Each structure stands twice: as structure tokens, then as C-alpha cells.
LOKOLMAR-99818 format. One record per residue (C-alpha): residue number from 0; residue in three letters; x, y, z. Coordinates in Angstrom, 3 decimals. Each point is the difference from the previous one (the first is absolute). Layout:
BEGIN
<pt><k>NUM</k><r>ALA</r><u>X</u><v>Y</v><w>Z</w></pt>
...
***
This chain:
BEGIN
<pt><k>0</k><r>MET</r><u>35.476</u><v>-66.470</v><w>-75.987</w></pt>
<pt><k>1</k><r>ARG</r><u>-3.229</u><v>-0.567</v><w>-2.860</w></pt>
<pt><k>2</k><r>HIS</r><u>-3.383</u><v>0.923</v><w>1.511</w></pt>
<pt><k>3</k><r>ARG</r><u>-2.080</u><v>-1.262</v><w>-2.866</w></pt>
<pt><k>4</k><r>THR</r><u>-2.748</u><v>-2.693</v><w>0.766</w></pt>
<pt><k>5</k><r>LYS</r><u>-2.118</u><v>-2.307</v><w>-2.307</w></pt>
<pt><k>6</k><r>MET</r><u>-3.716</u><v>1.270</v><w>-0.233</w></pt>
<pt><k>7</k><r>THR</r><u>-2.167</u><v>-3.051</v><w>1.222</w></pt>
<pt><k>8</k><r>ALA</r><u>-3.138</u><v>-0.464</v><w>-1.929</w></pt>
<pt><k>9</k><r>LEU</r><u>-2.082</u><v>2.668</v><w>1.583</w></pt>
<pt><k>10</k><r>ALA</r><u>2.501</u><v>2.333</v><w>-0.111</w></pt>
<pt><k>11</k><r>GLY</r><u>0.058</u><v>0.355</v><w>3.766</w></pt>
<pt><k>12</k><r>ALA</r><u>-1.920</u><v>3.193</v><w>1.451</w></pt>
<pt><k>13</k><r>LEU</r><u>-0.701</u><v>1.280</v><w>-3.826</w></pt>
<pt><k>14</k><r>VAL</r><u>-3.427</u><v>0.619</v><w>-0.703</w></pt>
<pt><k>15</k><r>LEU</r><u>-1.611</u><v>0.720</v><w>-3.412</w></pt>
<pt><k>16</k><r>PRO</r><u>-2.699</u><v>1.505</v><w>-0.935</w></pt>
<pt><k>17</k><r>VAL</r><u>-1.733</u><v>-2.702</v><w>-1.988</w></pt>
<pt><k>18</k><r>LEU</r><u>0.882</u><v>-3.748</v><w>0.557</w></pt>
<pt><k>19</k><r>ALA</r><u>2.602</u><v>-1.271</v><w>2.438</w></pt>
<pt><k>20</k><r>ILE</r><u>3.175</u><v>-1.355</v><w>-2.436</w></pt>
<pt><k>21</k><r>PRO</r><u>-0.435</u><v>-3.701</v><w>-0.667</w></pt>
<pt><k>22</k><r>ALA</r><u>2.452</u><v>-2.762</v><w>1.156</w></pt>
<pt><k>23</k><r>ALA</r><u>1.425</u><v>-2.002</v><w>-2.117</w></pt>
<pt><k>24</k><r>ALA</r><u>-2.871</u><v>-0.812</v><w>-2.002</w></pt>
<pt><k>25</k><r>HIS</r><u>-0.473</u><v>2.178</v><w>-3.187</w></pt>
<pt><k>26</k><r>ALA</r><u>-3.261</u><v>0.872</v><w>-1.647</w></pt>
<pt><k>27</k><r>ASP</r><u>-2.230</u><v>2.868</v><w>-1.177</w></pt>
<pt><k>28</k><r>VAL</r><u>-2.780</u><v>0.860</v><w>2.201</w></pt>
<pt><k>29</k><r>PHE</r><u>-2.769</u><v>1.870</v><w>-1.436</w></pt>
<pt><k>30</k><r>SER</r><u>-3.675</u><v>0.940</v><w>-0.093</w></pt>
<pt><k>31</k><r>GLY</r><u>-2.256</u><v>1.367</v><w>-2.393</w></pt>
<pt><k>32</k><r>ASP</r><u>1.011</u><v>1.538</v><w>-3.396</w></pt>
<pt><k>33</k><r>ILE</r><u>2.916</u><v>1.963</v><w>1.182</w></pt>
<pt><k>34</k><r>GLN</r><u>3.221</u><v>0.027</v><w>-2.018</w></pt>
<pt><k>35</k><r>ILE</r><u>3.565</u><v>1.147</v><w>0.417</w></pt>
<pt><k>36</k><r>THR</r><u>0.852</u><v>0.944</v><w>-3.560</w></pt>
<pt><k>37</k><r>LYS</r><u>3.460</u><v>1.383</v><w>0.331</w></pt>
<pt><k>38</k><r>VAL</r><u>2.902</u><v>-0.220</v><w>2.448</w></pt>
<pt><k>39</k><r>VAL</r><u>3.590</u><v>1.867</v><w>-0.820</w></pt>
<pt><k>40</k><r>VAL</r><u>2.866</u><v>-0.220</v><w>2.100</w></pt>
<pt><k>41</k><r>ASN</r><u>2.856</u><v>2.570</v><w>-0.163</w></pt>
<pt><k>42</k><r>GLY</r><u>-1.241</u><v>0.916</v><w>-3.461</w></pt>
<pt><k>43</k><r>GLY</r><u>0.772</u><v>-3.276</v><w>-1.291</w></pt>
<pt><k>44</k><r>LYS</r><u>3.486</u><v>-0.015</v><w>0.585</w></pt>
<pt><k>45</k><r>ASP</r><u>2.226</u><v>-2.275</v><w>2.354</w></pt>
<pt><k>46</k><r>ILE</r><u>0.781</u><v>1.386</v><w>3.543</w></pt>
<pt><k>47</k><r>VAL</r><u>3.535</u><v>0.150</v><w>0.462</w></pt>
<pt><k>48</k><r>LEU</r><u>1.474</u><v>0.030</v><w>3.379</w></pt>
<pt><k>49</k><r>GLY</r><u>3.854</u><v>0.516</v><w>0.954</w></pt>
<pt><k>50</k><r>THR</r><u>1.106</u><v>-0.182</v><w>3.896</w></pt>
<pt><k>51</k><r>THR</r><u>-1.157</u><v>3.587</v><w>1.458</w></pt>
<pt><k>52</k><r>ASP</r><u>-2.214</u><v>1.919</v><w>-2.170</w></pt>
<pt><k>53</k><r>VAL</r><u>-3.832</u><v>-0.346</v><w>0.594</w></pt>
<pt><k>54</k><r>LYS</r><u>-2.102</u><v>-0.572</v><w>-3.265</w></pt>
<pt><k>55</k><r>THR</r><u>-3.032</u><v>1.862</v><w>-0.308</w></pt>
<pt><k>56</k><r>PHE</r><u>-2.314</u><v>-1.076</v><w>-2.544</w></pt>
<pt><k>57</k><r>THR</r><u>-4.123</u><v>-0.452</v><w>-0.565</w></pt>
<pt><k>58</k><r>ILE</r><u>-2.485</u><v>-2.343</v><w>-0.365</w></pt>
<pt><k>59</k><r>ALA</r><u>-3.139</u><v>0.830</v><w>-2.009</w></pt>
<pt><k>60</k><r>VAL</r><u>-3.155</u><v>-1.958</v><w>0.223</w></pt>
<pt><k>61</k><r>THR</r><u>-3.044</u><v>0.557</v><w>-2.053</w></pt>
<pt><k>62</k><r>ALA</r><u>-3.382</u><v>-1.578</v><w>0.580</w></pt>
<pt><k>63</k><r>THR</r><u>-3.257</u><v>0.052</v><w>-1.052</w></pt>
<pt><k>64</k><r>ASP</r><u>-3.722</u><v>-0.959</v><w>1.034</w></pt>
<pt><k>65</k><r>ASN</r><u>-3.339</u><v>1.165</v><w>-1.431</w></pt>
<pt><k>66</k><r>SER</r><u>-0.822</u><v>1.708</v><w>3.722</w></pt>
<pt><k>67</k><r>GLY</r><u>3.533</u><v>1.609</v><w>0.279</w></pt>
<pt><k>68</k><r>ILE</r><u>3.351</u><v>-0.325</v><w>1.959</w></pt>
<pt><k>69</k><r>ARG</r><u>0.373</u><v>0.371</v><w>3.477</w></pt>
<pt><k>70</k><r>THR</r><u>3.528</u><v>1.666</v><w>-0.069</w></pt>
<pt><k>71</k><r>GLU</r><u>0.211</u><v>0.076</v><w>3.468</w></pt>
<pt><k>72</k><r>PHE</r><u>0.014</u><v>-4.008</v><w>0.068</w></pt>
<pt><k>73</k><r>THR</r><u>2.544</u><v>-0.253</v><w>-3.067</w></pt>
<pt><k>74</k><r>TYR</r><u>3.112</u><v>-1.431</v><w>1.152</w></pt>
<pt><k>75</k><r>PRO</r><u>3.565</u><v>-1.828</v><w>-1.327</w></pt>
<pt><k>76</k><r>VAL</r><u>2.217</u><v>-2.422</v><w>1.629</w></pt>
<pt><k>77</k><r>MET</r><u>3.357</u><v>-1.093</v><w>-1.091</w></pt>
<pt><k>78</k><r>TRP</r><u>1.917</u><v>-2.921</v><w>0.608</w></pt>
<pt><k>79</k><r>ASN</r><u>2.677</u><v>-2.379</v><w>-1.016</w></pt>
<pt><k>80</k><r>THR</r><u>-1.170</u><v>-3.049</v><w>-1.774</w></pt>
<pt><k>81</k><r>PRO</r><u>0.280</u><v>-2.820</v><w>0.388</w></pt>
<pt><k>82</k><r>LEU</r><u>-1.011</u><v>-0.265</v><w>3.870</w></pt>
<pt><k>83</k><r>LYS</r><u>2.392</u><v>-1.658</v><w>2.243</w></pt>
<pt><k>84</k><r>ASN</r><u>-1.028</u><v>-2.287</v><w>2.359</w></pt>
<pt><k>85</k><r>GLY</r><u>-3.436</u><v>1.739</v><w>0.658</w></pt>
<pt><k>86</k><r>ASP</r><u>1.901</u><v>3.418</v><w>0.475</w></pt>
<pt><k>87</k><r>TYR</r><u>-0.007</u><v>3.038</v><w>-1.867</w></pt>
<pt><k>88</k><r>TYR</r><u>3.506</u><v>1.358</v><w>-1.279</w></pt>
<pt><k>89</k><r>GLY</r><u>0.326</u><v>3.449</v><w>-0.658</w></pt>
<pt><k>90</k><r>LEU</r><u>-3.500</u><v>1.135</v><w>0.693</w></pt>
<pt><k>91</k><r>LEU</r><u>-0.439</u><v>3.718</v><w>-0.969</w></pt>
<pt><k>92</k><r>VAL</r><u>-3.409</u><v>2.311</v><w>0.611</w></pt>
<pt><k>93</k><r>PRO</r><u>-0.481</u><v>3.586</v><w>-1.209</w></pt>
<pt><k>94</k><r>GLU</r><u>0.922</u><v>3.121</v><w>1.803</w></pt>
<pt><k>95</k><r>ASN</r><u>-3.260</u><v>1.248</v><w>0.224</w></pt>
<pt><k>96</k><r>VAL</r><u>-2.823</u><v>-2.729</v><w>-0.040</w></pt>
<pt><k>97</k><r>LEU</r><u>-2.690</u><v>2.438</v><w>-1.750</w></pt>
<pt><k>98</k><r>GLY</r><u>2.156</u><v>0.600</v><w>-3.111</w></pt>
<pt><k>99</k><r>LYS</r><u>-0.617</u><v>2.579</v><w>-2.544</w></pt>
<pt><k>100</k><r>CYS</r><u>-3.351</u><v>-0.623</v><w>-1.802</w></pt>
<pt><k>101</k><r>VAL</r><u>-1.445</u><v>1.239</v><w>-3.624</w></pt>
<pt><k>102</k><r>ARG</r><u>-3.179</u><v>-1.017</v><w>-0.840</w></pt>
<pt><k>103</k><r>GLN</r><u>0.188</u><v>-0.730</v><w>-3.605</w></pt>
<pt><k>104</k><r>SER</r><u>-3.827</u><v>-0.240</v><w>-0.474</w></pt>
<pt><k>105</k><r>PHE</r><u>-3.309</u><v>-0.608</v><w>2.488</w></pt>
<pt><k>106</k><r>THR</r><u>1.423</u><v>-3.811</v><w>-0.374</w></pt>
<pt><k>107</k><r>THR</r><u>3.755</u><v>-0.049</v><w>-0.320</w></pt>
<pt><k>108</k><r>ALA</r><u>2.766</u><v>1.437</v><w>2.413</w></pt>
<pt><k>109</k><r>THR</r><u>3.608</u><v>0.003</v><w>0.055</w></pt>
<pt><k>110</k><r>CYS</r><u>1.645</u><v>0.112</v><w>3.193</w></pt>
<pt><k>111</k><r>THR</r><u>3.937</u><v>0.713</v><w>0.492</w></pt>
<pt><k>112</k><r>TYR</r><u>2.059</u><v>-0.971</v><w>2.989</w></pt>
<pt><k>113</k><r>THR</r><u>3.623</u><v>1.013</v><w>0.947</w></pt>
<pt><k>114</k><r>MET</r><u>2.147</u><v>-2.969</v><w>1.012</w></pt>
<pt><k>115</k><r>LYS</r><u>3.536</u><v>0.179</v><w>1.413</w></pt>
<pt><k>116</k><r>MET</r><u>2.124</u><v>-2.657</v><w>-0.042</w></pt>
<pt><k>117</k><r>ASN</r><u>3.294</u><v>-0.077</v><w>2.194</w></pt>
<pt><k>118</k><r>PRO</r><u>2.570</u><v>-2.527</v><w>-0.733</w></pt>
<pt><k>119</k><r>ARG</r><u>0.899</u><v>-0.200</v><w>3.573</w></pt>
<pt><k>120</k><r>ILE</r><u>-3.515</u><v>-1.070</v><w>1.124</w></pt>
<pt><k>121</k><r>HIS</r><u>-2.268</u><v>-1.292</v><w>-2.861</w></pt>
<pt><k>122</k><r>PRO</r><u>1.996</u><v>-2.880</v><w>-1.756</w></pt>
<pt><k>123</k><r>GLN</r><u>0.676</u><v>-1.683</v><w>2.774</w></pt>
<pt><k>124</k><r>ASP</r><u>2.845</u><v>-1.881</v><w>-1.812</w></pt>
<pt><k>125</k><r>ASN</r><u>1.572</u><v>-0.361</v><w>-3.201</w></pt>
<pt><k>126</k><r>SER</r><u>-2.444</u><v>-3.309</v><w>-0.660</w></pt>
<pt><k>127</k><r>THR</r><u>-2.674</u><v>2.708</v><w>-0.628</w></pt>
<pt><k>128</k><r>ALA</r><u>1.585</u><v>1.477</v><w>-2.983</w></pt>
<pt><k>129</k><r>GLY</r><u>-2.174</u><v>-0.663</v><w>-2.925</w></pt>
<pt><k>130</k><r>THR</r><u>-3.777</u><v>0.042</v><w>-0.512</w></pt>
<pt><k>131</k><r>TRP</r><u>-2.635</u><v>1.504</v><w>2.565</w></pt>
<pt><k>132</k><r>ALA</r><u>-3.260</u><v>0.051</v><w>-0.001</w></pt>
<pt><k>133</k><r>VAL</r><u>-3.109</u><v>2.514</v><w>0.367</w></pt>
<pt><k>134</k><r>ARG</r><u>-3.137</u><v>-0.938</v><w>1.677</w></pt>
<pt><k>135</k><r>ALA</r><u>-2.747</u><v>2.663</v><w>-0.484</w></pt>
<pt><k>136</k><r>ASP</r><u>-3.126</u><v>0.501</v><w>1.895</w></pt>
<pt><k>137</k><r>VAL</r><u>-3.185</u><v>1.978</v><w>-1.324</w></pt>
<pt><k>138</k><r>GLN</r><u>-3.480</u><v>0.608</v><w>1.256</w></pt>
<pt><k>139</k><r>ALA</r><u>-3.053</u><v>1.475</v><w>-1.976</w></pt>
<pt><k>140</k><r>ASN</r><u>-2.455</u><v>2.200</v><w>1.651</w></pt>
<pt><k>141</k><r>ASP</r><u>-2.742</u><v>-2.687</v><w>-0.191</w></pt>
<pt><k>142</k><r>GLY</r><u>2.345</u><v>-2.300</v><w>2.352</w></pt>
<pt><k>143</k><r>ASP</r><u>1.458</u><v>-2.015</v><w>-2.803</w></pt>
<pt><k>144</k><r>TYR</r><u>3.751</u><v>-1.153</v><w>0.712</w></pt>
<pt><k>145</k><r>PHE</r><u>2.948</u><v>-1.259</v><w>-1.900</w></pt>
<pt><k>146</k><r>THR</r><u>3.284</u><v>-1.195</v><w>1.597</w></pt>
<pt><k>147</k><r>LYS</r><u>2.177</u><v>-0.926</v><w>-2.901</w></pt>
<pt><k>148</k><r>ASP</r><u>2.907</u><v>-1.850</v><w>1.225</w></pt>
<pt><k>149</k><r>SER</r><u>2.741</u><v>0.576</v><w>-2.942</w></pt>
<pt><k>150</k><r>ALA</r><u>-1.473</u><v>3.143</v><w>-1.416</w></pt>
<pt><k>151</k><r>ALA</r><u>3.598</u><v>1.201</v><w>-1.566</w></pt>
<pt><k>152</k><r>LYS</r><u>3.433</u><v>-1.372</v><w>0.214</w></pt>
<pt><k>153</k><r>VAL</r><u>3.197</u><v>1.842</v><w>0.125</w></pt>
<pt><k>154</k><r>LYS</r><u>3.842</u><v>-0.670</v><w>0.147</w></pt>
<pt><k>155</k><r>VAL</r><u>1.982</u><v>0.959</v><w>2.982</w></pt>
<pt><k>156</k><r>LEU</r><u>3.540</u><v>0.082</v><w>-1.113</w></pt>
<pt><k>157</k><r>ARG</r><u>3.465</u><v>0.102</v><w>1.794</w></pt>
<pt><k>158</k><r>TYR</r><u>1.985</u><v>3.273</v><w>-1.721</w></pt>
<pt><k>159</k><r>ALA</r><u>2.942</u><v>-1.277</v><w>-1.773</w></pt>
<pt><k>160</k><r>LYS</r><u>3.476</u><v>2.040</v><w>-0.967</w></pt>
<pt><k>161</k><r>LEU</r><u>2.379</u><v>-0.621</v><w>-2.307</w></pt>
<pt><k>162</k><r>THR</r><u>3.639</u><v>0.999</v><w>-0.484</w></pt>
<pt><k>163</k><r>ALA</r><u>2.626</u><v>0.316</v><w>-3.115</w></pt>
<pt><k>164</k><r>ASN</r><u>3.486</u><v>0.580</v><w>-0.407</w></pt>
<pt><k>165</k><r>ALA</r><u>2.044</u><v>-0.667</v><w>-3.140</w></pt>
<pt><k>166</k><r>SER</r><u>3.734</u><v>0.302</v><w>0.365</w></pt>
<pt><k>167</k><r>PRO</r><u>2.642</u><v>0.793</v><w>-1.264</w></pt>
<pt><k>168</k><r>GLU</r><u>-0.900</u><v>3.297</v><w>-1.358</w></pt>
<pt><k>169</k><r>PRO</r><u>1.157</u><v>1.560</v><w>-2.091</w></pt>
<pt><k>170</k><r>VAL</r><u>0.964</u><v>-3.057</v><w>-2.192</w></pt>
<pt><k>171</k><r>LYS</r><u>1.371</u><v>-1.040</v><w>-3.316</w></pt>
<pt><k>172</k><r>LYS</r><u>-2.168</u><v>-1.189</v><w>-2.723</w></pt>
<pt><k>173</k><r>ASN</r><u>-0.912</u><v>-3.721</v><w>0.013</w></pt>
<pt><k>174</k><r>GLN</r><u>1.634</u><v>-0.305</v><w>3.385</w></pt>
<pt><k>175</k><r>THR</r><u>-1.965</u><v>-2.056</v><w>2.847</w></pt>
<pt><k>176</k><r>ILE</r><u>-1.591</u><v>1.661</v><w>2.680</w></pt>
<pt><k>177</k><r>THR</r><u>-1.588</u><v>-1.005</v><w>3.086</w></pt>
<pt><k>178</k><r>VAL</r><u>-3.564</u><v>0.998</v><w>1.123</w></pt>
<pt><k>179</k><r>THR</r><u>-0.773</u><v>-0.401</v><w>3.659</w></pt>
<pt><k>180</k><r>GLY</r><u>-3.249</u><v>0.547</v><w>1.873</w></pt>
<pt><k>181</k><r>ALA</r><u>-2.466</u><v>-0.849</v><w>2.531</w></pt>
<pt><k>182</k><r>LEU</r><u>-3.346</u><v>-1.020</v><w>0.338</w></pt>
<pt><k>183</k><r>THR</r><u>-1.726</u><v>0.651</v><w>3.567</w></pt>
<pt><k>184</k><r>ARG</r><u>-3.588</u><v>-0.011</v><w>1.152</w></pt>
<pt><k>185</k><r>ALA</r><u>-2.015</u><v>1.546</v><w>3.070</w></pt>
<pt><k>186</k><r>ASN</r><u>-0.066</u><v>-2.598</v><w>3.007</w></pt>
<pt><k>187</k><r>TRP</r><u>-2.823</u><v>0.736</v><w>1.787</w></pt>
<pt><k>188</k><r>GLU</r><u>1.110</u><v>-2.142</v><w>3.091</w></pt>
<pt><k>189</k><r>THR</r><u>3.478</u><v>2.011</v><w>0.463</w></pt>
<pt><k>190</k><r>PHE</r><u>-0.972</u><v>3.129</v><w>-1.675</w></pt>
<pt><k>191</k><r>LYS</r><u>3.113</u><v>-0.037</v><w>-2.313</w></pt>
<pt><k>192</k><r>TYR</r><u>0.554</u><v>-0.978</v><w>-3.526</w></pt>
<pt><k>193</k><r>ALA</r><u>1.576</u><v>-3.200</v><w>-0.348</w></pt>
<pt><k>194</k><r>GLY</r><u>1.498</u><v>-1.854</v><w>-3.238</w></pt>
<pt><k>195</k><r>TYR</r><u>-2.053</u><v>-1.491</v><w>-2.310</w></pt>
<pt><k>196</k><r>GLY</r><u>1.075</u><v>-3.271</v><w>-0.993</w></pt>
<pt><k>197</k><r>ASN</r><u>0.167</u><v>-2.435</v><w>-2.955</w></pt>
<pt><k>198</k><r>ARG</r><u>-2.029</u><v>2.671</v><w>-2.166</w></pt>
<pt><k>199</k><r>PRO</r><u>0.224</u><v>0.416</v><w>-3.765</w></pt>
<pt><k>200</k><r>VAL</r><u>1.082</u><v>3.780</v><w>-0.784</w></pt>
<pt><k>201</k><r>ASN</r><u>0.502</u><v>1.517</v><w>-3.915</w></pt>
<pt><k>202</k><r>LEU</r><u>3.118</u><v>1.787</v><w>-0.445</w></pt>
<pt><k>203</k><r>GLN</r><u>-0.784</u><v>2.785</v><w>-2.731</w></pt>
<pt><k>204</k><r>PHE</r><u>1.869</u><v>2.522</v><w>-1.948</w></pt>
<pt><k>205</k><r>LYS</r><u>-0.502</u><v>3.167</v><w>-1.708</w></pt>
<pt><k>206</k><r>LYS</r><u>2.413</u><v>1.253</v><w>-2.503</w></pt>
<pt><k>207</k><r>LYS</r><u>0.753</u><v>3.750</v><w>0.295</w></pt>
<pt><k>208</k><r>GLY</r><u>-2.703</u><v>1.890</v><w>-1.973</w></pt>
<pt><k>209</k><r>ALA</r><u>-2.263</u><v>-3.226</v><w>-0.453</w></pt>
<pt><k>210</k><r>GLY</r><u>-3.937</u><v>0.331</v><w>1.393</w></pt>
<pt><k>211</k><r>ALA</r><u>-0.336</u><v>-3.350</v><w>1.517</w></pt>
<pt><k>212</k><r>TYR</r><u>1.818</u><v>-2.744</v><w>2.003</w></pt>
<pt><k>213</k><r>THR</r><u>0.888</u><v>-3.405</v><w>-1.525</w></pt>
<pt><k>214</k><r>THR</r><u>0.249</u><v>-2.930</v><w>2.349</w></pt>
<pt><k>215</k><r>LEU</r><u>3.336</u><v>-1.353</v><w>0.029</w></pt>
<pt><k>216</k><r>LYS</r><u>-0.457</u><v>-3.564</v><w>2.076</w></pt>
<pt><k>217</k><r>THR</r><u>-1.733</u><v>-1.036</v><w>2.934</w></pt>
<pt><k>218</k><r>VAL</r><u>2.138</u><v>-0.613</v><w>3.361</w></pt>
<pt><k>219</k><r>MET</r><u>-1.086</u><v>-1.468</v><w>3.302</w></pt>
<pt><k>220</k><r>THR</r><u>0.563</u><v>1.410</v><w>3.345</w></pt>
<pt><k>221</k><r>ASP</r><u>1.750</u><v>-2.088</v><w>2.736</w></pt>
<pt><k>222</k><r>SER</r><u>-1.136</u><v>-1.116</v><w>2.859</w></pt>
<pt><k>223</k><r>LYS</r><u>0.305</u><v>3.519</v><w>1.510</w></pt>
<pt><k>224</k><r>GLY</r><u>-1.534</u><v>1.675</v><w>-2.945</w></pt>
<pt><k>225</k><r>ASN</r><u>3.210</u><v>1.422</v><w>-1.478</w></pt>
<pt><k>226</k><r>LEU</r><u>0.791</u><v>-0.113</v><w>-3.839</w></pt>
<pt><k>227</k><r>LYS</r><u>3.279</u><v>-0.086</v><w>-1.834</w></pt>
<pt><k>228</k><r>THR</r><u>0.446</u><v>-0.441</v><w>-3.716</w></pt>
<pt><k>229</k><r>THR</r><u>2.356</u><v>0.592</v><w>-3.101</w></pt>
<pt><k>230</k><r>THR</r><u>-0.958</u><v>1.945</v><w>-3.432</w></pt>
<pt><k>231</k><r>LYS</r><u>2.273</u><v>1.370</v><w>-2.632</w></pt>
<pt><k>232</k><r>ALA</r><u>0.389</u><v>3.823</v><w>-0.062</w></pt>
<pt><k>233</k><r>THR</r><u>-0.995</u><v>0.638</v><w>-3.694</w></pt>
<pt><k>234</k><r>ALA</r><u>-1.237</u><v>3.745</v><w>0.070</w></pt>
<pt><k>235</k><r>ASP</r><u>-0.899</u><v>2.844</v><w>2.734</w></pt>
<pt><k>236</k><r>GLY</r><u>-3.122</u><v>-0.378</v><w>1.540</w></pt>
<pt><k>237</k><r>ASP</r><u>-1.619</u><v>-1.043</v><w>3.252</w></pt>
<pt><k>238</k><r>PHE</r><u>-0.113</u><v>-3.153</v><w>1.583</w></pt>
<pt><k>239</k><r>ARG</r><u>-3.157</u><v>-0.931</v><w>2.584</w></pt>
<pt><k>240</k><r>TYR</r><u>-1.621</u><v>-3.116</v><w>1.894</w></pt>
<pt><k>241</k><r>VAL</r><u>-3.663</u><v>-0.555</v><w>-0.554</w></pt>
<pt><k>242</k><r>TYR</r><u>-2.231</u><v>-1.959</v><w>2.075</w></pt>
<pt><k>243</k><r>ALA</r><u>-3.572</u><v>-1.395</v><w>-0.955</w></pt>
<pt><k>244</k><r>GLY</r><u>-1.087</u><v>-0.362</v><w>3.463</w></pt>
<pt><k>245</k><r>SER</r><u>-1.881</u><v>-3.075</v><w>1.446</w></pt>
<pt><k>246</k><r>SER</r><u>-3.443</u><v>-0.850</v><w>1.738</w></pt>
<pt><k>247</k><r>THR</r><u>1.112</u><v>1.532</v><w>3.311</w></pt>
<pt><k>248</k><r>THR</r><u>2.701</u><v>2.554</v><w>-1.132</w></pt>
<pt><k>249</k><r>THR</r><u>0.049</u><v>3.248</v><w>-2.171</w></pt>
<pt><k>250</k><r>PRO</r><u>1.615</u><v>0.300</v><w>-3.344</w></pt>
<pt><k>251</k><r>ALA</r><u>3.619</u><v>1.963</v><w>0.308</w></pt>
<pt><k>252</k><r>THR</r><u>2.117</u><v>1.808</v><w>-2.207</w></pt>
<pt><k>253</k><r>SER</r><u>3.650</u><v>1.228</v><w>1.012</w></pt>
<pt><k>254</k><r>ALA</r><u>1.303</u><v>3.230</v><w>-1.003</w></pt>
<pt><k>255</k><r>ALA</r><u>1.909</u><v>0.118</v><w>-2.940</w></pt>
<pt><k>256</k><r>ASP</r><u>3.720</u><v>-0.216</v><w>0.179</w></pt>
<pt><k>257</k><r>TYR</r><u>1.812</u><v>1.976</v><w>-3.122</w></pt>
<pt><k>258</k><r>VAL</r><u>3.222</u><v>-1.527</v><w>-1.458</w></pt>
<pt><k>259</k><r>ASP</r><u>2.171</u><v>2.234</v><w>-2.229</w></pt>
<pt><k>260</k><r>VAL</r><u>1.629</u><v>-2.174</v><w>-2.698</w></pt>
<pt><k>261</k><r>LYS</r><u>3.244</u><v>1.205</v><w>-1.251</w></pt>
***
């Protein structure tokens, strides 16, 4: 039984230190000359989720004001975008609302927060793969405040796996070989890996002693994510499949399968 529920516009009983999370309306709210100068999510990298492992990452918020920043009132919130029917999908808040704050100068501070994303809780469903937004709230010592509704964006992607098997092996030179495989990706609703159908995947070959792979052809997965194609065995070497990824799914590269050509 699934126990995940959608987060409503006010996030239930969640109390945030500065301003309540806005509903469907999106607009920056500010007073005075305070500025959010930088927000970095996961070191600038995509967030990748499989079906079981919790992903730990950070959000770092840098703000400046001529009176200095009240670091205890700095706070990021992350959610899937766009919102659906006024509800927040995949709302994520920091483990520690105070974060770890470092003052760069009298006027500027950077606060870093640890986030933990659980594939069995936070994505809600597969539709939330893709772009997530980060809202940042900051406040200055003189009372200035700034709520930046889309201070940063980050990709939250479904982890993909890819396999390859070339046969027969060993094989005579110039004989046809068949290379099979399968492209699967994390399903955040069943918590299993399922076939990713109708996707272009490159078949690559690296001759024994060569330093790089060469793409031989592009093969489409079938409706269940399976791959099958043929090619000529011209020399000893490794075959592999490579998937470039999509807006919701990570790239994937299969393990190499070495073929001995007699």
C-alpha cells in the first residue's frame, strides 16, 4: 500500500521560519535592498534517484544586505514545478532549518542546508521527474526581507540502467553477430526498474588496443525497453550500448562485452 500524499498549498502543519509557502501564485516578495546573490543545489549537478537509496545533497543560499544577514531566518524550500492543481508535488525541506551559515563579510553570508530525498516519499510519482524549483527566504538585520520564488532550478532524474550482450563468441571474422540488451529506469510508483520503450540507443565498438569507442548505429528500444540488432565481427574488441538520457532520465552506458574474432 502506498502512503504518500500530495502536499497542499500550505504544506499541512509545516511551519516555516519566515513566510508561509505561497499557493498557486508565483511572485517574489521583498522589502528594502536585500539581495539573494546565489543559490547552488547539489553542487550544480542533477539529482539522481533510483528506487531505494536516499539521496543526500546540499542547498547553499548566499544573500547580502548593507545591515548584514539574519542567518537564523534564511531558509530554502524545494518542490516540483510546475505546480499541479494548486498542490505541491514533492515538497522537500531541510533536515536542519538553521543550516550551517558562514559570514563572508559584514554584509554577506552563505547558509548551507542538508537535504535528503527519498524515492519512496518525495517524488510522489513518476510525473515529477524533471525540473524542480528552489524558493529561498532571507532576512536582514534591519528588517529587510526577500522571498525569491524561483531562486534556482535543478533536475531530479530517474536512474537508468543498460545492458549489452554480443553473441556468438568467439566468432569468425566478418560473421554476423547479434547484440541484445535492455534499457530500464527507476519507477517511483512501483519501486522497481521497468523497461524504457521507444528510446534511441547507440551501439558502439572499440577495437582491441584502441583508445576510444566508435558508434556503429542507433537502435530503438522496443515497447518494453529491449534492444536487438546485428553487425559484422571485423576484429577483436568490445561492444556496448550507450543511452544519452532525456529530460526525466539519466544517461546510461552498459558494461562492455568483449568478442574474440577468430
